[in-house]
Every structure is written in structure tokens, then in C-alpha cells.
C-alpha positions as a Markdown table, in Angstrom:
| # | Residue | x | y | z |
|---|---|---|---|---|
| 1 | Met | -29.6 | 59.5 | 5.6 |
| 2 | Asn | -28.7 | 57.9 | 2.1 |
| 3 | Phe | -27.9 | 54.1 | 2.2 |
| 4 | Glu | -27.9 | 53.7 | -1.5 |
| 5 | Ile | -24.7 | 51.4 | -2.4 |
| 6 | Asp | -22.6 | 52.4 | -5.4 |
| 7 | Gln | -22.5 | 49.1 | -7.4 |
| 8 | Asp | -19.3 | 50.2 | -9.4 |
| 9 | Lys | -17.4 | 50.8 | -5.9 |
| 10 | Leu | -18.8 | 47.4 | -4.6 |
| 11 | Arg | -17.4 | 45.6 | -7.5 |
| 12 | Lys | -14.0 | 47.4 | -7.3 |
| 13 | Phe | -14.0 | 46.4 | -3.6 |
| 14 | Leu | -14.8 | 42.8 | -4.2 |
| 15 | Arg | -12.3 | 42.3 | -6.8 |
| 16 | Ser | -9.7 | 44.0 | -4.6 |
| 17 | Gly | -10.4 | 41.5 | -1.7 |
| 18 | Ile | -10.4 | 38.6 | -4.2 |
| 19 | Ile | -6.7 | 39.6 | -5.5 |
| 20 | Val | -5.5 | 40.1 | -1.8 |
| 21 | Leu | -7.0 | 36.9 | -0.6 |
| 22 | Ser | -5.4 | 35.0 | -3.5 |
| 23 | Thr | -2.3 | 36.5 | -3.1 |
| 24 | Met | -2.1 | 35.7 | 0.5 |
| 25 | Leu | -3.0 | 32.1 | -0.4 |
| 26 | Val | -0.3 | 31.8 | -3.0 |
| 27 | Ile | 2.3 | 33.2 | -0.4 |
| 28 | Gly | 1.3 | 30.7 | 2.1 |
| 29 | Leu | 1.6 | 27.7 | -0.2 |
| 30 | Val | 5.0 | 28.8 | -1.3 |
| 31 | Val | 6.3 | 29.3 | 2.2 |
| 32 | Ala | 4.9 | 25.8 | 3.1 |
| 33 | Leu | 6.7 | 24.4 | 0.1 |
| 34 | Ile | 10.2 | 26.1 | 0.8 |
| 35 | Pro | 11.7 | 23.4 | 3.1 |
| 36 | Lys | 10.6 | 20.7 | 0.4 |
| 37 | Leu | 12.0 | 22.8 | -2.4 |
| 38 | Phe | 15.4 | 23.3 | -0.4 |
| 39 | Ala | 15.7 | 19.6 | 0.3 |
| 40 | Met | 15.3 | 18.7 | -3.3 |
| 41 | Ala | 17.9 | 21.2 | -4.4 |
| 42 | Ala | 20.2 | 19.8 | -1.8 |
| 43 | Gly | 19.7 | 16.3 | -3.1 |
| 44 | Thr | 18.3 | 15.0 | 0.1 |
| 45 | Lys | 17.5 | 11.2 | -0.3 |
| 46 | Arg | 15.5 | 8.8 | 1.8 |
| 47 | Glu | 17.8 | 6.6 | 3.8 |
| 48 | Leu | 17.1 | 2.6 | 3.8 |
| 49 | Pro | 17.5 | -0.1 | 6.1 |
| 50 | Ile | 19.0 | -3.3 | 5.2 |
| 51 | Tyr | 16.7 | -5.4 | 3.2 |
| 52 | Cys | 19.2 | -8.1 | 1.9 |
| 53 | Val | 23.0 | -8.2 | 1.2 |
| 54 | Asp | 25.0 | -8.5 | -2.2 |
| 55 | Cys | 26.7 | -11.7 | -1.1 |
| 56 | Pro | 28.7 | -13.9 | -3.2 |
| 57 | Asp | 28.0 | -16.9 | -1.2 |
| 58 | Gln | 25.0 | -18.9 | -0.8 |
| 59 | Lys | 24.1 | -17.6 | 2.4 |
| 60 | Val | 20.4 | -16.4 | 3.8 |
| 61 | Ala | 19.5 | -15.2 | 7.2 |
| 62 | Leu | 16.5 | -16.6 | 9.1 |
| 63 | Thr | 14.8 | -14.2 | 11.6 |
| 64 | Phe | 12.1 | -14.4 | 14.2 |
| 65 | Asp | 10.0 | -11.4 | 15.5 |
| 66 | Ala | 9.2 | -12.0 | 19.0 |
| 67 | Ala | 6.5 | -9.5 | 20.0 |
| 68 | Trp | 3.7 | -11.9 | 21.6 |
| 69 | Gly | 3.7 | -15.3 | 23.2 |
| 70 | Asn | 6.4 | -17.8 | 23.8 |
| 71 | Glu | 4.6 | -21.1 | 23.5 |
| 72 | Asp | 6.8 | -22.2 | 20.6 |
| 73 | Thr | 10.0 | -20.7 | 21.5 |
| 74 | Pro | 11.5 | -23.8 | 23.2 |
| 75 | Arg | 10.5 | -25.9 | 20.1 |
| 76 | Ile | 11.9 | -23.6 | 17.8 |
| 77 | Leu | 15.1 | -23.5 | 19.7 |
| 78 | Glu | 15.5 | -27.2 | 20.0 |
| 79 | Ile | 14.6 | -27.7 | 16.2 |
| 80 | Leu | 17.6 | -25.0 | 15.6 |
| 81 | Lys | 19.7 | -27.0 | 18.0 |
| 82 | Lys | 19.2 | -30.3 | 16.3 |
| 83 | His | 20.1 | -28.9 | 12.9 |
| 84 | Asn | 22.8 | -26.6 | 14.3 |
| 85 | Ile | 21.3 | -23.6 | 12.9 |
| 86 | Lys | 22.1 | -19.9 | 14.2 |
| 87 | Val | 19.4 | -17.5 | 13.8 |
| 88 | Thr | 18.2 | -13.9 | 14.7 |
| 89 | Phe | 15.6 | -13.0 | 17.3 |
| 90 | Phe | 14.1 | -9.5 | 17.3 |
| 91 | Met | 12.4 | -9.0 | 20.6 |
| 92 | Thr | 10.2 | -6.3 | 22.0 |
| 93 | Gly | 10.7 | -4.7 | 25.4 |
| 94 | Gly | 7.5 | -6.2 | 26.4 |
| 95 | Trp | 8.3 | -9.7 | 25.3 |
| 96 | Val | 11.6 | -9.3 | 27.0 |
| 97 | Ser | 10.2 | -8.3 | 30.3 |
| 98 | Lys | 7.8 | -11.0 | 30.2 |
| 99 | Tyr | 9.9 | -14.0 | 29.0 |
| 100 | Pro | 13.2 | -13.1 | 30.5 |
| 101 | Asp | 14.3 | -16.9 | 30.6 |
| 102 | Asp | 13.6 | -17.1 | 26.8 |
| 103 | Val | 15.7 | -14.3 | 26.2 |
| 104 | Lys | 18.7 | -16.1 | 28.3 |
| 105 | Ala | 18.1 | -19.4 | 26.4 |
| 106 | Ile | 18.2 | -17.5 | 23.1 |
| 107 | Ala | 21.5 | -16.0 | 24.1 |
| 108 | Ala | 22.9 | -19.0 | 25.4 |
| 109 | Ala | 22.2 | -21.1 | 22.3 |
| 110 | Gly | 24.2 | -18.5 | 20.5 |
| 111 | His | 21.6 | -16.8 | 18.4 |
| 112 | Asp | 21.6 | -13.2 | 17.6 |
| 113 | Leu | 19.6 | -10.9 | 20.0 |
| 114 | Gly | 17.9 | -8.3 | 18.1 |
| 115 | Asn | 15.9 | -5.2 | 19.2 |
| 116 | His | 12.3 | -4.7 | 18.1 |
| 117 | Ser | 11.4 | -1.5 | 19.9 |
| 118 | Glu | 9.9 | -1.3 | 23.3 |
| 119 | Asn | 6.3 | -0.9 | 22.6 |
| 120 | His | 5.9 | -1.8 | 19.0 |
| 121 | Lys | 4.9 | 1.5 | 17.6 |
| 122 | Gln | 5.1 | 3.1 | 14.2 |
| 123 | Met | 8.7 | 4.7 | 14.4 |
| 124 | Ser | 8.2 | 6.9 | 11.5 |
| 125 | Lys | 5.5 | 8.7 | 13.6 |
| 126 | Leu | 7.8 | 9.5 | 16.7 |
| 127 | Ser | 10.4 | 12.1 | 17.4 |
| 128 | Lys | 13.9 | 11.8 | 17.5 |
| 129 | Glu | 14.1 | 11.5 | 21.1 |
| 130 | Gln | 11.2 | 9.0 | 21.3 |
| 131 | Cys | 12.8 | 6.8 | 18.8 |
| 132 | Glu | 16.0 | 6.8 | 20.9 |
| 133 | Lys | 14.1 | 5.7 | 23.9 |
| 134 | Glu | 12.0 | 2.9 | 22.3 |
| 135 | Ile | 15.4 | 1.4 | 21.1 |
| 136 | Met | 17.6 | 2.2 | 24.2 |
| 137 | Ser | 15.1 | 0.8 | 26.8 |
| 138 | Val | 15.3 | -2.6 | 25.1 |
| 139 | His | 18.9 | -2.5 | 25.0 |
| 140 | Asp | 19.3 | -1.9 | 28.6 |
| 141 | Lys | 16.9 | -4.7 | 29.4 |
| 142 | Val | 18.7 | -7.1 | 27.3 |
| 143 | Lys | 22.1 | -5.9 | 28.4 |
| 144 | Ala | 21.1 | -6.4 | 32.2 |
| 145 | Leu | 19.7 | -9.9 | 31.6 |
| 146 | Thr | 22.5 | -11.2 | 29.2 |
| 147 | Gly | 25.4 | -8.9 | 29.0 |
| 148 | Thr | 25.0 | -8.5 | 25.5 |
| 149 | Asp | 25.1 | -5.1 | 23.6 |
| 150 | Met | 22.7 | -5.5 | 20.8 |
| 151 | Cys | 23.3 | -3.8 | 17.5 |
| 152 | Leu | 20.6 | -5.0 | 15.2 |
| 153 | Phe | 17.1 | -3.3 | 15.1 |
| 154 | Arg | 14.1 | -4.0 | 13.3 |
| 155 | Pro | 11.3 | -1.4 | 13.2 |
| 156 | Pro | 7.8 | -2.8 | 13.9 |
| 157 | Phe | 5.6 | -3.1 | 10.7 |
| 158 | Gly | 8.7 | -2.3 | 8.8 |
| 159 | Asp | 8.1 | 1.3 | 9.3 |
| 160 | Phe | 10.8 | 3.9 | 9.2 |
| 161 | Asn | 12.0 | 7.3 | 7.9 |
| 162 | Asn | 15.2 | 9.0 | 7.8 |
| 163 | Thr | 15.1 | 10.1 | 11.4 |
| 164 | Leu | 14.9 | 6.6 | 12.5 |
| 165 | Ile | 17.7 | 5.5 | 10.3 |
| 166 | Asp | 19.7 | 8.2 | 11.8 |
| 167 | Val | 19.0 | 7.2 | 15.3 |
| 168 | Thr | 19.7 | 3.7 | 15.0 |
| 169 | Lys | 23.1 | 4.6 | 13.7 |
| 170 | Ala | 23.7 | 7.0 | 16.5 |
| 171 | Cys | 22.6 | 4.1 | 19.0 |
| 172 | Gly | 25.1 | 1.7 | 17.4 |
| 173 | Tyr | 22.6 | -0.2 | 15.5 |
| 174 | His | 22.2 | -1.5 | 11.9 |
| 175 | Cys | 18.5 | -1.2 | 10.9 |
| 176 | Ile | 17.2 | -4.4 | 9.4 |
| 177 | Gln | 14.3 | -5.2 | 7.2 |
| 178 | Trp | 13.5 | -8.3 | 5.0 |
| 179 | Asp | 13.2 | -9.3 | 1.1 |
| 180 | Val | 11.6 | -12.7 | 1.9 |
| 181 | Asp | 8.4 | -12.6 | 4.1 |
| 182 | Ser | 7.0 | -16.1 | 5.2 |
| 183 | Leu | 3.4 | -14.6 | 6.0 |
| 184 | Asp | 3.5 | -17.1 | 9.0 |
| 185 | Trp | 1.2 | -14.5 | 10.9 |
| 186 | Lys | -1.5 | -15.4 | 8.4 |
| 187 | Asp | -2.0 | -18.9 | 9.7 |
| 188 | Tyr | -2.2 | -20.4 | 6.3 |
| 189 | Gly | -0.4 | -23.5 | 7.4 |
| 190 | Ala | 2.8 | -25.2 | 7.6 |
| 191 | Asp | 3.3 | -26.2 | 4.0 |
| 192 | Cys | 2.3 | -22.4 | 2.9 |
| 193 | Ile | 5.2 | -21.2 | 4.9 |
| 194 | Val | 7.7 | -23.4 | 3.4 |
| 195 | Lys | 6.4 | -22.7 | -0.3 |
| 196 | Arg | 6.2 | -19.1 | 0.4 |
| 197 | Val | 9.7 | -18.8 | 1.4 |
| 198 | Cys | 11.5 | -21.4 | -0.8 |
| 199 | Glu | 9.5 | -20.4 | -4.1 |
| 200 | Asp | 9.9 | -16.5 | -3.4 |
| 201 | Lys | 11.3 | -14.8 | -6.4 |
| 202 | His | 13.4 | -12.7 | -4.2 |
| 203 | Leu | 15.1 | -15.5 | -2.5 |
| 204 | Gly | 18.6 | -15.5 | -3.4 |
| 205 | Asn | 22.2 | -15.0 | -2.0 |
| 206 | Gly | 22.1 | -12.6 | 0.8 |
| 207 | Ser | 18.3 | -12.8 | 1.4 |
| 208 | Ile | 16.9 | -11.9 | 5.1 |
| 209 | Ile | 13.9 | -14.0 | 5.7 |
| 210 | Leu | 11.0 | -12.8 | 8.1 |
| 211 | Cys | 9.3 | -15.2 | 10.4 |
| 212 | His | 7.6 | -14.9 | 14.0 |
| 213 | Asn | 8.1 | -16.8 | 16.9 |
| 214 | Gly | 4.5 | -16.8 | 17.8 |
| 215 | Gly | 3.1 | -17.8 | 14.3 |
| 216 | Lys | 0.4 | -20.5 | 14.7 |
| 217 | Tyr | 2.1 | -22.9 | 12.3 |
| 218 | Thr | 5.7 | -21.7 | 12.2 |
| 219 | Ala | 7.3 | -24.3 | 14.4 |
| 220 | Asp | 5.4 | -26.8 | 12.5 |
| 221 | Ala | 7.1 | -25.6 | 9.3 |
| 222 | Leu | 10.5 | -24.9 | 10.6 |
| 223 | Glu | 12.3 | -28.2 | 9.8 |
| 224 | Ser | 11.0 | -28.5 | 6.4 |
| 225 | Leu | 11.9 | -24.9 | 5.8 |
| 226 | Ile | 15.4 | -25.5 | 7.0 |
| 227 | Ala | 15.5 | -28.6 | 4.7 |
| 228 | Gly | 14.2 | -26.7 | 1.7 |
| 229 | Leu | 16.6 | -23.8 | 2.0 |
| 230 | Gln | 19.5 | -26.3 | 2.5 |
| 231 | Gln | 18.4 | -28.4 | -0.7 |
| 232 | Lys | 18.5 | -25.2 | -2.7 |
| 233 | Gly | 22.2 | -25.0 | -1.4 |
| 234 | Tyr | 21.7 | -22.1 | 0.9 |
| 235 | Glu | 23.6 | -21.9 | 4.5 |
| 236 | Ile | 21.4 | -20.2 | 7.2 |
| 237 | Val | 23.3 | -17.8 | 9.2 |
| 238 | Pro | 22.5 | -15.1 | 11.6 |
| 239 | Val | 22.1 | -11.5 | 10.3 |
| 240 | Ser | 25.4 | -10.7 | 12.3 |
| 241 | Gln | 27.3 | -13.0 | 10.0 |
| 242 | Leu | 25.5 | -12.0 | 6.9 |
| 243 | Ile | 25.6 | -8.0 | 6.9 |
| 244 | Tyr | 28.5 | -5.7 | 6.2 |
| 245 | Lys | 29.4 | -3.8 | 9.4 |
| 246 | Glu | 31.5 | -1.0 | 7.8 |
| 247 | Lys | 32.6 | 0.2 | 4.4 |
| 248 | Tyr | 29.5 | -0.5 | 2.5 |
| 249 | Glu | 26.8 | 1.2 | 0.6 |
| 250 | Met | 23.1 | 0.9 | -0.1 |
| 251 | Asp | 21.3 | 0.8 | -3.4 |
| 252 | His | 17.9 | 1.9 | -4.3 |
| 253 | Glu | 16.3 | -1.5 | -3.4 |
| 254 | Gly | 18.0 | -1.8 | 0.2 |
| 255 | Arg | 20.5 | -4.2 | -0.7 |
| 256 | Gln | 23.8 | -3.7 | 1.0 |
| 257 | His | 27.0 | -3.7 | -1.2 |
| 258 | Gln | 30.5 | -3.8 | 0.3 |
| 259 | Lys | 32.8 | -1.1 | -1.0 |
């Protein structure tokens, strides 16, 4: 039996195999890119939350994310009451369940009750159904405690995608970010918090300021922060009094404009 291999035939066979595999690879890449190409052709754009507002008046919104701890919450509420300031608290479901009396106190004081998701997950990694559950679970808890239907949602970590923006709208919510970050969670000290906010280059009419009720020095900084903003001529309002609820459009920076 002759096992001698024809070298020419072998080379032709290998070349044919390489061509077939290359063709299959190209076809696979094209198929994978088709959805993106169609989206580009259709002009699909990335939806944005509200980072700030195109506001003619010198108004800013002060916000507090509540996801851990409540030791300083009574003190924060007392300082806000002393200065007759209303703000927005974005609360996780876990925080609401653990501190229901604080939720009631925030509501009774006339502050905005905001939704910060049930489990503080990265919302862009969740399905439409999971996003809705994360939002509505907290909504129902707060509704049962206070009778309030919340309409302001802040995604944990500021993480979002088009799916989340669509879900928030379907749930009757406005998705809220921030354009001034106090970085109070880094525990740099009260003076650093005040300086960080009041000297931020983005601070201006319609700014939304991010703080946390559980920051180590947040309560210590609050009175000076309020004074610093007021000295600059700003009126501090809750988010619900800053944003436009209808007939608005968003620019590429996430700034809300009234039509």
C-alpha cells in the first residue's frame, strides 16, 4: 500500500482550508456588527439622565444619597430645618427597610424622597425587568410608609444605559445625576467638602450637588456649605423644584433645557 503524500495536493488542500476558514471568520464578524451598523444608520443616540438644569435663576439642588448608616441623619435634618432648606434624599431599599422612622422624618420635614434602587447594583448590567424591580420595590416601600409616590431616581454609582433611562420613564421617574460632587465619602474633612463644592468649576445656576448622609464629615460641613452657597447668591432647592417636568430637551452634557 502506497502512503506517499502528494505535496502539491497537500498545499492546495491547506490553501483551500485557510480560505474557507477566513471567509467564515469574516462572515461571523459582519453578522456580529450588523446590529451596531443598523443602529448607527438609524441614528440611535445615548439617552442621558439629568446632570444639571439650564436655569435662569441662581438656584442649585442639594442632594444626599442614603445607602448606609443613619447616625448623622437627625443632625442633618436639624441643620436643614434651622436654615429653612429643603433638599432631596435618594434612598436605597435596604436603607428604607432599616430606618423607616428616618424616612418618615424626611417626608414630614418636606424634603424630596428620591429612589436609589433596592440593592445598589450597577443598573447597566441588569435587564429591563430587573431594572424595573429595583426601582419599584423601593417605590412601594416608601409609598407604604409615607403615602408618597416618588418620581426621582438616581442610579447607584451613576451607572446607566438606554435601557435604564427608558425604564425610569416608564415607571414615572426622572433619572437624576449630578454635576458637582462633594466627594464627602472620601473623608477628607469638612473644609475640603465645602471648598470642593463652592469652588467647583461646574457650579452654576441649575447645578445638582452630590452628598451622602453617611459621609464622615458631611454633617460637620453642612452649615458652612449652606453659608458658602448662599454667599455666592444661590438659593438651595430640592431637585423637584429645579428640574423641568415636561416640555424639555437634553443637550450632550446632560443639561436639561426647557423648550
